[in-house]
PAVEX-395162 format. One record per residue (C-alpha): x, y, z; residue in one letter. Coordinates in steps of 0.1 Angstrom, whole numbers, padded with zeros to 4 digits, always signed. Layout:
BEGIN
XYZA ...
//
This chain:
BEGIN
+0465+1485-0152X +0428+1479-0142X +0395+1495-0158X +0359+1494-0143X +0336+1484-0168X +0327+1526-0175X +0363+1532-0172X +0370+1507-0201X +0344+1512-0223X +0352+1553-0219X +0386+1547-0230X +0377+1522-0257X +0356+1552-0273X +0382+1578-0267X +0410+1556-0284X +0428+1557-0254X +0429+1515-0253X +0459+1497-0260X +0458+1460-0275X +0465+1446-0240X +0433+1459-0222X +0412+1450-0251X +0409+1410-0239X +0398+1428-0209X +0370+1447-0225X +0362+1415-0239X +0358+1396-0208X +0336+1424-0196X +0311+1420-0222X +0313+1384-0220X +0301+1383-0181X +0281+1420-0188X +0261+1396-0215X +0224+1389-0199X +0221+1358-0224X +0239+1328-0210X +0270+1322-0232X +0294+1291-0232X +0326+1284-0252X +0342+1252-0266X +0371+1247-0281X +0373+1234-0319X +0380+1200-0297X +0343+1205-0277X +0360+1218-0243X +0340+1241-0227X +0373+1271-0220X +0344+1300-0208X +0314+1303-0194X +0298+1331-0182X +0277+1343-0150X +0241+1342-0170X +0249+1308-0185X +0250+1294-0146X +0218+1320-0137X +0199+1306-0160X +0204+1270-0161X +0215+1262-0129X +0251+1243-0138X +0286+1259-0121X +0310+1266-0144X +0334+1243-0131X +0309+1216-0142X +0316+1222-0178X +0352+1243-0179X +0379+1218-0191X +0350+1192-0199X +0341+1177-0235X +0307+1181-0241X +0305+1151-0250X +0316+1141-0219X +0285+1169-0199X +0261+1148-0221X +0268+1112-0206X +0269+1127-0173X +0229+1144-0177X +0238+1180-0170X +0221+1184-0203X +0198+1163-0224X +0220+1168-0259X +0251+1193-0272X +0252+1218-0299X +0279+1223-0298X +0288+1189-0309X +0262+1192-0340X +0279+1226-0349X +0314+1205-0349X +0299+1179-0373X +0279+1198-0397X +0301+1232-0400X +0272+1255-0396X +0252+1273-0370X +0225+1251-0353X +0197+1254-0330X +0184+1233-0304X +0156+1229-0274X +0177+1215-0248X +0164+1201-0213X +0193+1213-0185X +0181+1202-0148X +0147+1205-0157X +0146+1236-0176X +0136+1242-0216X +0164+1262-0231X +0169+1278-0263X +0199+1268-0277X +0219+1285-0307X +0256+1275-0314X +0279+1293-0338X +0310+1286-0353X +0339+1310-0351X +0364+1301-0382X +0402+1310-0384X +0418+1326-0419X +0421+1289-0432X +0384+1280-0428X +0391+1256-0394X +0368+1261-0369X +0384+1274-0336X +0360+1277-0311X +0322+1268-0309X +0302+1298-0295X +0266+1290-0276X +0241+1315-0266X +0212+1302-0242X +0180+1315-0236X +0155+1304-0208X +0119+1299-0227X +0104+1286-0198X +0084+1312-0194X +0076+1311-0229X +0062+1276-0229X +0041+1282-0200X +0027+1312-0219X +0023+1288-0248X +0002+1258-0229X -0021+1291-0213X -0025+1295-0251X -0033+1264-0256X -0058+1260-0226X -0073+1291-0233X -0078+1276-0270X -0093+1247-0255X -0115+1262-0235X -0127+1286-0259X -0133+1251-0282X -0153+1244-0249X -0173+1279-0249X -0183+1270-0287X -0194+1237-0281X -0212+1253-0255X -0232+1277-0275X -0235+1255-0300X -0253+1233-0282X -0277+1265-0270X -0279+1270-0301X -0293+1238-0315X -0316+1238-0283X -0330+1271-0292X -0336+1256-0329X -0353+1227-0314X -0380+1247-0291X -0382+1271-0324X -0398+1240-0344X -0413+1229-0319X -0432+1257-0307X -0417+1262-0273X -0414+1225-0261X -0387+1221-0237X -0355+1195-0248X -0326+1207-0228X -0315+1174-0208X -0287+1156-0225X -0313+1124-0227X -0336+1141-0251X -0309+1161-0271X -0301+1128-0282X -0330+1120-0292X -0339+1152-0313X -0301+1147-0328X -0310+1112-0340X -0342+1125-0355X -0328+1151-0373X -0301+1131-0388X -0328+1106-0402X -0352+1133-0415X -0338+1135-0445X -0343+1100-0456X -0371+1078-0459X -0363+1052-0441X -0385+1036-0419X -0389+1045-0382X -0400+1029-0349X -0404+1054-0323X -0408+1036-0290X -0410+1049-0254X -0439+1045-0227X -0471+1068-0229X -0472+1104-0226X -0430+1104-0231X -0437+1124-0262X -0436+1101-0295X -0456+1125-0312X -0435+1157-0306X -0410+1135-0322X -0428+1131-0356X -0435+1168-0354X -0403+1175-0358X -0392+1151-0382X -0418+1161-0405X -0409+1198-0402X -0366+1190-0407X -0376+1168-0436X -0379+1177-0473X -0415+1165-0469X -0422+1195-0446X -0443+1214-0471X -0464+1186-0477X -0490+1166-0454X -0488+1148-0419X -0515+1120-0416X -0511+1109-0381X -0536+1075-0375X -0540+1062-0341X -0544+1025-0351X -0558+1017-0315X -0586+1046-0318X -0600+1034-0347X -0623+1001-0350X -0608+0969-0370X -0633+0970-0390X -0631+1003-0400X -0593+1004-0401X -0588+0991-0436X -0612+1018-0452X -0596+1042-0433X -0561+1038-0439X -0567+1022-0482X -0600+1042-0487X -0630+1025-0508X -0644+1025-0541X -0682+1036-0543X -0704+1007-0537X -0680+0989-0516X -0702+0982-0485X -0732+0995-0471X -0736+1028-0457X -0703+1037-0481X -0699+1071-0500X -0719+1067-0533X -0684+1081-0542X -0663+1066-0527X -0633+1082-0508X -0598+1081-0509X -0578+1061-0479X -0555+1080-0454X -0523+1069-0473X -0536+1084-0506X -0544+1114-0484X -0509+1114-0469X -0492+1118-0503X -0462+1128-0508X -0458+1145-0477X -0456+1121-0441X -0479+1094-0424X -0475+1090-0386X -0490+1053-0376X -0493+1054-0340X -0502+1026-0316X -0489+1005-0344X -0488+0973-0321X -0529+0978-0320X -0532+0969-0358X -0551+0934-0367X -0530+0907-0377X -0545+0906-0410X -0541+0941-0417X -0505+0939-0411X -0500+0918-0444X -0520+0947-0466X -0493+0973-0445X -0462+0952-0455X -0470+0954-0492X -0477+0991-0489X -0442+0993-0477X -0425+0972-0503X -0446+0985-0532X -0455+1018-0519X -0489+1009-0537X -0525+1008-0521X -0555+0991-0532X -0588+1008-0519X -0616+0984-0504X -0637+0973-0532X -0614+0980-0558X -0597+0967-0592X -0563+0985-0596X -0534+0994-0578X -0524+1033-0568X -0487+1049-0565X -0482+1066-0537X -0448+1085-0520X -0453+1087-0483X -0427+1085-0456X -0437+1060-0430X -0432+1069-0389X -0448+1043-0369X -0446+1041-0331X -0459+1026-0301X -0454+1017-0264X -0457+0981-0264X -0430+0953-0267X -0430+0945-0302X -0402+0918-0297X -0423+0898-0273X -0452+0905-0297X -0433+0891-0326X -0424+0858-0303X -0459+0855-0293X -0468+0859-0333X -0493+0884-0325X -0469+0909-0349X -0455+0899-0380X -0421+0894-0381X -0416+0907-0415X -0435+0941-0405X -0415+0943-0377X -0382+0943-0393X -0398+0966-0423X -0409+0994-0401X -0378+0991-0372X -0348+1005-0398X -0340+1033-0374X -0359+1030-0338X -0358+1058-0318X -0363+1053-0280X -0376+1081-0264X -0364+1081-0226X -0396+1086-0197X -0395+1120-0180X -0382+1103-0148X -0349+1099-0163X -0345+1132-0177X -0353+1150-0149X -0336+1182-0162X -0363+1188-0178X -0389+1183-0154X -0391+1221-0142X -0384+1239-0173X -0414+1217-0186X -0437+1225-0155X -0429+1265-0161X -0439+1262-0198X -0474+1244-0190X -0479+1269-0163X -0472+1296-0181X -0492+1281-0211X -0525+1280-0186X -0521+1312-0168X -0518+1327-0205X -0550+1304-0216X -0573+1310-0187X -0555+1350-0174X -0543+1337-0142X -0516+1346-0124X -0507+1313-0109X -0465+1305-0096X -0448+1277-0080X -0435+1274-0043X -0404+1261-0044X -0413+1229-0024X -0436+1218-0045X -0411+1222-0077X -0388+1196-0054X -0415+1175-0052X -0418+1169-0086X -0382+1167-0094X -0385+1137-0070X -0421+1120-0087X -0414+1096-0112X -0445+1104-0134X -0457+1072-0147X -0474+1092-0166X -0450+1113-0181X -0451+1144-0199X -0493+1142-0204X -0495+1141-0166X -0475+1166-0156X -0492+1188-0184X -0525+1179-0165X -0517+1181-0129X -0503+1217-0140X -0533+1230-0156X -0554+1211-0123X -0534+1226-0101X -0534+1263-0116X -0575+1265-0122X -0585+1247-0087X -0559+1265-0061X -0575+1292-0041X -0543+1309-0041X -0520+1325-0064X -0491+1306-0051X -0494+1270-0060X -0477+1244-0027X -0472+1211-0017X -0508+1210+0004X -0528+1216-0029X -0516+1187-0044X -0544+1157-0054X -0548+1128-0025X -0533+1105-0044X -0496+1126-0049X -0501+1135-0010X -0501+1099-0003X -0476+1092-0029X -0450+1115-0008X -0463+1104+0025X -0454+1069+0018X -0419+1080+0009X -0412+1099+0038X -0429+1066+0059X -0402+1046+0038X -0374+1073+0047X -0386+1068+0085X -0384+1026+0083X -0348+1031+0067X -0334+1055+0096X -0349+1034+0121X -0335+1001+0106X -0298+1017+0109X -0307+1032+0141X -0308+0991+0154X -0282+0977+0134X -0255+1005+0151X -0274+0999+0185X -0270+0960+0183X -0231+0965+0169X -0225+0993+0197X -0241+0973+0219X -0223+0939+0214X -0188+0960+0209X -0194+0971+0251X -0199+0942+0260X -0162+0929+0246X -0143+0961+0250X -0157+0970+0287X -0145+1007+0282X -0158+1036+0255X -0119+1044+0246X -0113+1005+0237X -0150+1005+0219X -0140+1033+0198X -0114+1020+0186X -0122+0987+0178X -0150+1003+0159X -0125+1027+0141X -0144+1060+0156X -0133+1084+0182X -0143+1079+0220X -0163+1113+0216X -0184+1104+0189X -0188+1068+0204X -0203+1089+0239X -0226+1110+0215X -0239+1079+0189X -0247+1057+0224X -0265+1088+0239X -0283+1099+0207X -0292+1055+0205X -0304+1057+0245X -0276+1034+0251X -0259+1034+0286X -0222+1034+0292X 
//
């Protein structure tokens, strides 16, 4: 007697199904399962496989039935067999199985007889490719979140730096690395030597390091070694006792190192310090004590020393213009501040910052034309940030119109712009002459534009257009 699926289940519920029909019901249930099911006997030989298994795996029933699972694995149909594992361990097993490019979650369950012997192994198969896809998407989403969080943290650090530096712009990766290093060494008292061209903002780095240090509440004393006459520099740095020299204060005077006690002293243009005074500075850095001019006793001091220069101190050491021992004492942590031309990202923000500052200071309402901003980015700025700031203020207070344009630039900058155009024109003309020579020589050999174009590796139409442009006859 044959039943449809509906008839079988209805008969089963009403108790009208005899024993011979139960097998049909079980087969129907087996084939109706959405999950893939595979059944192997106690020897691991396939005896049943449902339609869903073939749908999920792409493996046809005839590839499995009557075959031992070890053979199926050897043939490469499946990566490994859960049936074999179940038969070995006599317990349910779950594995991730690769079947023809798909990842499957496979669970094998042993079926025991009354004597506790395995009769068969029933394996359930589920496609987890979609699950893995979701897993990968989740992983990618997590990675993107990490990237966004890092960017947010980077912006936060930039805002923190700008807040500490009273609005000074620091956005490029090049200058951010400088500030990160400055922040790292700010908490220790190691000697720092700040290197860089004139006008790059070395003093700004010093201000930042002092603010970030544990000495922030104490004085920051700045000394320009190049601005103080050599014969006065020692007394300015170390002070003097009363009557030390003619014209000296009758009460004596503490030096800048004493005034900086507990805080930071910044020795700018350290390369200009006289060689004889370098010896005394070295002693201060080694012993952290000074002796006033005309004095007889040492004074203990507690200062952080930061120095800076735009000179090449290594060359000066080789020429014996700077003491080697002092150089190594100062140069424990070098910080190189890149010139403005090497951090172009900062140029336009700095220009706007200085323009807003000048507008506010002079009650103006000046703005930039887009062309001049492009010029700012292309110009090399030999005077660095100081040159940019001075130029912006000059343009803002001297232009008649509210919009600052290219024509408002001073003559020396306009000349550099024209020179750049001239160089570009010469390059174009040189390239044109080279092209003209190559094409002319090839045409003499090939005779026709078709063969010449083929030899030159371009299309015939492109060659014809180029010859017309270069004024060559065909």
